[in-house]
N, C-alpha and C positions, 0 to 999 in steps of 0.2 A: 503494499500499500504506499510506503514512504518513497520507494522507488517510483512509483506510478503518479504520485503528487509532484514529484520531482521532475519527471518528463514533463507534465502536465504545465508546470510551471513555465519551464524552458520555452514549450510551445507557445504560450502566452506571450513570453518576452519577445518572440519573433515580430508580433503585430506591429508594436511602435518602432521597431527597426526597420521593418519593410515598407511602414508608411513614410518614415524618412527618407529612405532610398528612393521612393516613387516621386518624391517633392523634389529633391537634387536632380534625378534623371530627367523631370520634364522642364524644371528651370535652367538647368545648364544646357541642354540640347537646344533650348529656345534663346538661350543667350548667344550662341555660336554665331560667327559672322556669315553674312550672305543671306539674300532674300530667299525663301524656301520657294515661294510660287514660281519666281523667275527661274530658278534652278530646275524646277519641275517641268515648266513648259519647253525650256531650252533640251533637256534630256528626251522629250517627245519630237525634236526636231520642229518645233513650231516657232513662230515670232513673237516678242514679247512686245504686247501692247497692253495699254491701260485696260480695255476690255478683257483681255484674256487673262490679265490679273487678278481683275475682281471677280471672273467667274470662279478661278483656280482657288482664290481665297475661300470665297463663298463655299466652294465643293469640300475644301478641306477642312473647313471650320475656322480657318485662320484670323476672320473677321471679326471674331468675337474675345472679349477680355481674356486676358490668361487665366485668372481663378476660374472661370467657367470652362475653358479648354481644359483646365487640368481635371476638375470636377467629372466632365463627361467623358474625359481618357480614364479615370480612375474607376468609373463605373463599369466601363467596357473591361478595363485590366483584369478586375477580380473575376472575371468569366473568361479568362484568356484571350481576350479579344484586344489586341495591341494596334487594331486598324489595319489599314491596306499600305504596302509599300508603294512610296511614290513612284518608284522606278520600274518594278515588276507588276503592280496593280494586282498582285495577290496577297492574302492575308499574311500578318507578319508571323503569326503563330504558327503556319504552315511552312513558311519560308525557313524561320529557325528550327524547328522540328525536324524538318527534312535532312539538314544538315548536322544536326545534332549526333546523329548516330556515328558519323565519321569522325567527330572530335571524340565520342567516347571511346571508339575503338583504340585511335590512337592514344589516348590517354591510358587506357589500361595497358594496351602494350608497353608503353614507354615504362610505366610504373612497374609491372613485372620485370623488365629488363634490369633497371636500376637495383631492385631488391634482390633479384637473383645474382646480380654481381656483387652486392655489397654483402650479403649475408655470410656467403662461405669464405670470402676475402677477409672479413671481419674476424671470423673465428680462426681463420690460419695466422693471421698477425697477431692475434692474442696467443693462439698456442706458441707460435715462435716468435715472440716479442724480441725487439732488439736485433733480429737476424737481417740479412741482405734483403730477404724477401719482404720482411716487414718494413724496412725502410725504402725499397722501391714504391710499394702500393702507398705509404704514407706521403712520398713525393707525387705519386701519380694522384692521389685525393685532392694535394694541394692544388694541383695544376687544373683538375677536373672542375673544381669551384669556381674558377676564375675564367673559365673559357666562355666566351659569349655564344648563346645559341644559335646566333643567325649567322657568326662567322664559321662555326663548326657545320654548319649546315651548307653553306657556300661551299667549302672546301670538301666536303663530301659528295656534293652535287657534281663539282667539277672533276673529281678523281674517278667518281664511279660512273658517272653519265657522259662526261665530256672524253674524258680521257679513255677510261678501260670500256665504255659503252656497255656495261651491264646492267644498267637501268635506264629507262627512258628519261630524258630531261623534263617531260611534262607527264607525270607518273598518274595522275587521278587518286581516286580513291581505293585502289584494287588492294587486296589483301598480299599477293605477291611483291607490291611495291611498300609495305609498310613499314620495314625494317630501318630504312635510311633516317626517315623523320622521326620513328619512335626512339632508334638510337639517339639522334641528336638532341632529344628532349630529355633522354635518361641521363646523359654523363653528367650533367651537373648535381642532378637529385641523387644520382647514385654514390658520386663522391662525397658528398654530403653525408648521406646514410652510412658509408664506410668510416669516415671520420668518428662520427657519433657511436657507432655500435662498436669500434674499436676502445673507444674510452669509456665507455658502459661495461663491455665486458672484461676491461683489465681492472674495473672497479670491483664488480661483483666476483671475480677470481678470487679476491683475497676474504670473502664474507665467510663466517664460522660454517653456514651449512656446505659451501664450496668445499671447503676442508673436511667437513664430516663426510662427505661424498667421496673425496678421493681416499679416505682413511678406509671406507668400507670395500675399497678394491677396483672403484671405478677409474678408467683411465683418465687422463687430462682432456682429451678431446671430448669424449663420450660425458664428461661432468659439465663440459660447457655447453654441449647440446641439449642435455635432459635437463639440467638446473639453470644455466646460464641464460641462454637466449631470452627465456620469458620475461625475466626482468630485465635484461638489458634492452628489450625491445620497447618496452613501456614507454620511455620518453620519445621514441621514434613515431610512435602511433599518431600523434599530433601532428607532428611534422609531415608524416606521408599523408595524411588526410587533407592538410592544407594544402599540399603540393598537388594533389590529384585534384582537387578542387581549381586549383590555377589552370591545370591541364584542361580541365572541362570548361573553363570559361574561354578556351581557343587561345592558341599559342599564334599570335598575329605573324611574326617574322616567319616562323618553320611552316606554317600553314602556305604561306604565301611564296617561299622559296620551293616547297615541294608541290605546288599547285595542289594541296590537299583541300578541297572544298568542303572546310568545317565552319563554324561559325565564328571562329577568330578571322579567318579571310574575309567573310560575309560582313563582318561589321567593319573590318577596314574599308571596304568598298563603299559601305553605305555611309561612313563617315565622309570619304571623299564626296561622295555624290549628295551628302546633306539630306538622307534619307531619315527624316525625324522619327516616324514610326517604328523604324526597324533599330535604330538606336536606342529608342526608350524600352522597346522591348527587350532587347539584349541585355541592356543594364540591370532589368528587373529579373530575367531568368539567371544571370549570373548571381546576383544578391541571392536568389533562394536557393542556388546550388550550393553558396558556401555555408549559409545558414543551416540548411539541412544535414551537411556535411560536418558541421560541428555539432550539431543536435545527435548525430550518430555516434560520433566520438565520446559526446558524454555519457552515452548509453553503454558504449562498449567499455569504457572505462570502469563504469558501475559494477559490470559483471566478471571483468579479468582480473581486476586489482580489488580485494576485500578491505584492504587497508585505507582506500579513499573513503571518507565519510561525506552522506549526504548533505550534510550542514555546510 
């Protein structure tokens, strides 16, 4: 019951946060430079005149005061209706969720690659601490956390697509072409996880329960795997969740470089074309994604770590 009340309280706390995000999304998108009506008319290949501007402003509801525009937009947003894209004339919700699976697929694969790299390497670095292997991967971790994703993506695309011709330059969202963009996104996160896991494993290695496990005859590596990983992973769970939320919001540079048609690339194109409904819908979708992930992390912590008190 206490856990249920805690989760319900966390859900209720989401409401004012989402309301504040909706206000910021609406106000900031309308404060950007450029006349929306004229941009919409030009994108349709028509000449901008006073008559056409008046028609478009009335059609898009731009002739009403901002508070009225916001309330009208909020009522529709509560039903996942963010209006229609100025450019494609299709519902914004349909446009965003049509591209969301591609971003989700890329985020899942990138997260798996980073964890599958960091976990075994961190175990080996802890087991053979201060060995040449440990020193090499500590250096790799330091370099990996500083490499910009856009630079690494360009280098990989140049090497594998232009020079070696192993992958197409314009790959699309096909599974067979997912490794390069996913690997690009996993390097920075994987290096960070490796550093944190190594430090945490070294700390738990000296705990009493670890020494007791070794005294019972367990080997060093077996002790780390059976008793050390769980406690060492706990501080990383929040970081993994936050980074996964960032990936779900769409990585603009990576999706653009690899022509991955996700919501990040779609958002960049919409900002360039001043497609206000898409920008507003994108901001709200990203905000909801982050809030839900944080809620899920809180729930996970309640069940995997009994030391955490609900208070």
